[in-house]
N, C-alpha and C positions, 0 to 999 in steps of 0.2 A: 550549512551554519547547523553550530552547535548549539545545546542550550536543551531545557527540557522540552520531551516531547509534545508535538501538537498533531492532534488527531482533524482529520477536514472533512466532512462528511457530502455528497452533493445530492438534490433534490431536484430532478431534472424535471419538474414538472413543465416547463414548456417548450424540454428540450435541451441539447448542448451543441456549441460552436467554440471556435477557439476564442472570437471576440467573447460570448458570452461567460465562458469560463474566465477569460481574464477579468473582465468586469466585476464579475463574482468576488475574486480574489482581491480588487482593489476594493470593495465595498465591504470584505472583512477588513481591511487595513492595510495591506500591504502598501508601502510609498509609493505615488505614481511618479516620485523624483528619480526613486531607487531602481525602478520597471525599466524608466527611458537613459538611464546610466548604463543599465546591461544590455540593452539593445542598442547602443552608440557603442560602446566596445566592439561590437561586432564591427566595427568598420561601414555600415552600411549608411547610406545617405540620404535625402530627397525624402524623409519618410515624418510624422508627426505621429504622439500618439497622445489622445487627450481622454479625460473623464467627465460626462456630462450625467447629472442625475435626471433620468425619465422618470416616468408612471407608465405603467403596465398594470393592464386588469385593477387597477385602483391602488397596485402597488408602488410603492420608490424604491427606484432601483438605479443601479451605477450601470451606462455605458461603456465599454471602451471603443472609440472611436479611431481606428486608423485610417493614414492618410501616407499612400505612397505615390512618387511621383514614377512612375515605371512607363514604358512602352510597351514590355516586354510580357507573354502572358503562358509562355512555356518555358524550361529552363532542363537542363540535365539534372539529375537528384545533385549528384555532384556539385551542382554550383550553390547548391541551395546548403548542402552538405559544410562546405568551406564557410560558409558564411558564420552557419551555427555553433563549430567546431568546439567554442569555448563553454556551451552548455550541452553534457550529456543527455539530456531529458532531452533536449530539442532533436540532439543529433540522432537519438532511438528513434522519434518520430516521424523524421525526415525519411531516415533508411527502412522502415517500417512500411509506410506508405509505398513509397517505391518497390519493395519488394511485393507487395500486396498489387499492386499495379503493373509488373513484371507479371505475376502470374495470369491475371484478368485479361491482360494484353498478348500473353506467349512471347514475351521476349527478355532476353538478358537483365536482371537490374542494374547493371554499372552501363546501361545501355539507354534508360527509360526516361522518358519526356515526361517530366510533371505538367499538365496543362493549365486547367483551371485553378491549381496550386501553384503552378510554377511563379507567381508573381512576390516583389519582395516582402510584400505582407504578408507571408507565411512567416518569415524568419519572424518578424513585431510579435506575433500571434507567436509563434512556439519557443522563443527567448522569453517572450516578456512571461508567461506560465509558468515556465522553470523559473525566471526572475522571483517573484511574486512568490509564489511555493517557498524559494528559497528564504525570501527576506521575512516571511509567516513561519519559519519554522516548521511548518508541515513535515512531518513524518509518515505519517502514514495516511493515503487517500483511499476514500469510500464515497461508493455510486449506489443510488437506488435505481429501480427499473428505470430502462431509459425504453421514453415513446418513441415508437417508430412509424411516421406516417406513412403514408402510401403514394402511389401515383407517378409520373414521369417529369424531368426537368431538362432543358436543352444544356446542349454542352457544345463543346466544338467537333466532335462525332456526331451530333445529332442528339434526338432524346434519349435517354435513358431510363430505367424504372429506379424507383425510390421504394423502400429506402438503397442509397446507394452503394455499386459492389460493392466499393473498395471499405463502406461503412460495416457492410454486413459482413466480409469475410476480416475486418480487424476484429467485430465481436465476437464473430463464431469462434476464435481461436481461443476467446478468454475464456467463455461459457458465460458471457454478460447475461444479467435478466433483461427482458424487455418485453413491450407491451404495444398494442395497438391506439394510433393517436391519431386516426381518422386523416385526411388529406395533405400534402405536402410534404415538403423537409423537414424535420424537428430534430435529427441526428447529423450535423456533417461530418465529414472522414476527418476533417481536422479535428472536430472535437472527440471523436471515439477515438483518432490516433494517441490523442493526449491524456485521454485517460488510461488507455493501455501503455503508453509509453510512463506515468506517473507509478504503474502499477496496482491502479486500483480496482480494490477487492470490491464486487456487487455484491448487495445486501443490505439488510436494515441498518437502521445507526446503530453504531459500536457505541458500547458503555463508555460514556465521557462525562467530564463536568465543563457543560458550557459555558462559554467566557464570550465569543462573539457570532452572528449574524450576519450575513450579507447576501445581497441580490445582484446579478446579472444579468442584464437587458439585452433582447434581441432586437433584433431592427424594427420587426414591426408590434403591433397591438393589436391585436387577437383577440374577437368577440366572446370564443370559446374557453379559454385556458389564457391565464395570466403567462404572457412570455418571456419566462425570468428561469433563472437557475439557483435555488436558493442553496446557500454554501451554511454549514454549522462548524464550528470549529472550540476546541476545547481541549484541555488534558485527561486522560486516560483514567479513567475510573474503574477498577477491578470488577471483575464479575463476582456478586456473591452467591458461594453453593452453600446449602444445606450437608453436613458433615457428621460423620461420628468419632469421639476419639473415644479408643479402648484404650485401656490399661490394668495392668498387674504387676506386684511385686511379689519377684522371685532372689530366692536365696539359696537355693542350691541348684545350679545349674552352671555349668563354665562356659569363660568366654568364646571358648569354639562353638558350644550350640546359641551362644547368645548372636554371633555373627551370622550363624546359619539360621536362625530366625528370622533377622532380619531381611537377607536376600532371599526368603520363600513368601514375605510377606510382599515386597516389592513387587518379586514373579506373578504373585497373584491377585496382584492390580491395588494394593493400596496403594493411596496417595502420598504417603509417606510414614518411616516408621524409623524409632530411635529408642535407644537406652541412655537412661543416667544412672549414676550410682547412688545410691542412699545409704541412709544406717537406720536398721527395724529396731525394735527394742530389743534390751539386753545387750545396745551395742554391735549388732551385727550386720555385716556390712553384705550389702543386697543390691539390687539395680531394680527398676522399672522400666516394663516394658511399653512401649507406647505406641500405638500405629492410629493412623488418619485414616478413614476409608468414607466413600462414596457408601448411599443407603444400599444399593445394591451387593456391594462387594463386604456387608459389615460382616453376616453369616459365615461365609467363609475363611474371613479373616480371623474371625473367634475359634472358629476349630481350629484351625494352626496353631494362634497363640497356647490354646490350652492343649493341644496333642503333645505340641512338641518342650513344651515346659512342665509337664504335667500339673500346674497349676490347678487348683480346687474354683477358682473364678477370678472373674475379670469384672473391670469398672466400665458402665458406657456413660458419653457425655455429649449433646447434640451439640454442635459447634459449627459457626458460622467461616466461612473461609474465603478471603477477598482473590482473588486470582487475578493478576494483570495480564494485559495481551504478551503472547509471548510468540516467536518464531524460530526455528530451527532450520541454518544454512551450512554447506560444507565447505571449507575452502580447502587451499592444496598447498604443503610444507615439503617444496622438495620434490614433489611428487607423491605424497602422502596423506591423504584424506583424513581430515579433522573436522569432526561436526562441532557446530557453534551454537551455543543458545542465546538468542538477540530478548533483553523484553525493553521497555520503554525508557530504563535506565540506567543500561548497559548491555555487556557481553560476555561470556564467559564460554570459552571453549572447552569441551568434555572430556575429563581426565583419563578415562581410557584411549581417546586417540591420540592425547599428548603423547601417553607413556607409550604407547605404541611406536608412537612416530620418532621419538628422541630414541628409545634402543635401536630400531633401524637406523638411523643418521646420527648414532651418537654423540646426539647433540644432550645437554641439559633440560630439562622438564619446562624449566622459563623459558627458555629460549625458545622453545616451537613454541609453546604458548604465545609469547610474545610475534613472533612471526605469525601464527593465524591470528592475532588480534589486528596486525599492521596489514595483513591482507583483507581483512573486515572492513577495517576502515576505509578501505579506496572504493567500497560497495554501497549501492544505493540501499536505504533504509527497508527493512521488510515491506512496506507497502511499496517500497521506492518506485524512482520515476521510471519510467518501462519507456515504450517504440509508437510511434506513430507521425501522420502527415496528410494533405488534402486533398485528392484529384478532382473535386468537385469547385474547389477554390471559393474565393474569396466572395465574389457573386451569391454563394448561397449561406456565407456566413454571418449574412445580416442576421439570419435567423436567432 
């Protein structure tokens, strides 16, 4: 879904499961009819999805109620992958859980049977969450520390420990932040899987302009904590950093020296460096050297400017710099790597990489840059939808 970037931060105070995440996204404003239409487009029959307002720990929340008429409780992963094929996030989720289950049980991923999550309600959960994120325009998902309960839970193979082996395997692969949460299951494999599948970044609330708050409810009303998943959404707000602007006017240095100076300053850690032409007294043509530097880089940048230009002084000005979140990824253009910097409002291939690829391929710069952007357009956003599904299944999803 194109449009302004939307950040979403999850506060799993009561944990997270597939239906808790879906409920939170519906409470944020994802249209229920749109989510239903996405699930219906999979060809799945014998299901229903409703949203009911409930109270958990005194907090109003939305509970996503998924009902399916399904006799089977286990299926090969391939059967679920076929159902969710139209939604890359859901595909990654089911595939990731299958791979985790295969490692745990020592079988080939292509032959693994999904037991507790083998029901068709997994299709509703994974496709529903994928559709809700898309309908809300979420481009980056963040999540606070996950509360992991302990104990054991009955399964088809007998009792297994909590947190569930699939849950911890999925979270360990991402370096997720976790904390203890007492007895019982608080983070289900499907919940963990969807976070991984959505490329969630684990940490505090990112800088954002808050526009909406939602609460997704679990099935129980626990006495010790509100059994809800809180979701905050908004546009990116740049992080403000205190910087120093250094400036000096020079009228007796060559263009070659100025080019060398800018390169040296950037290599020394300046946030930016640039030159502007000016006219000094008596009509003398000259240049102003500008350097933007963090506090710990100011002294080094000053030495470089003064020693390279021979200037007798420079000006310091404290400034605030607003920096929007950004990420860097690598795409390939006919086998040649091209780095692409991506921010909330667009993306730009790195010129040096584009030039190298263009020279090797005998293509114009514009063509290589276009191909790099086209390749990027097919990828998930930085926080982009990632991988996973659920081996403990719906019986535990009510959490």
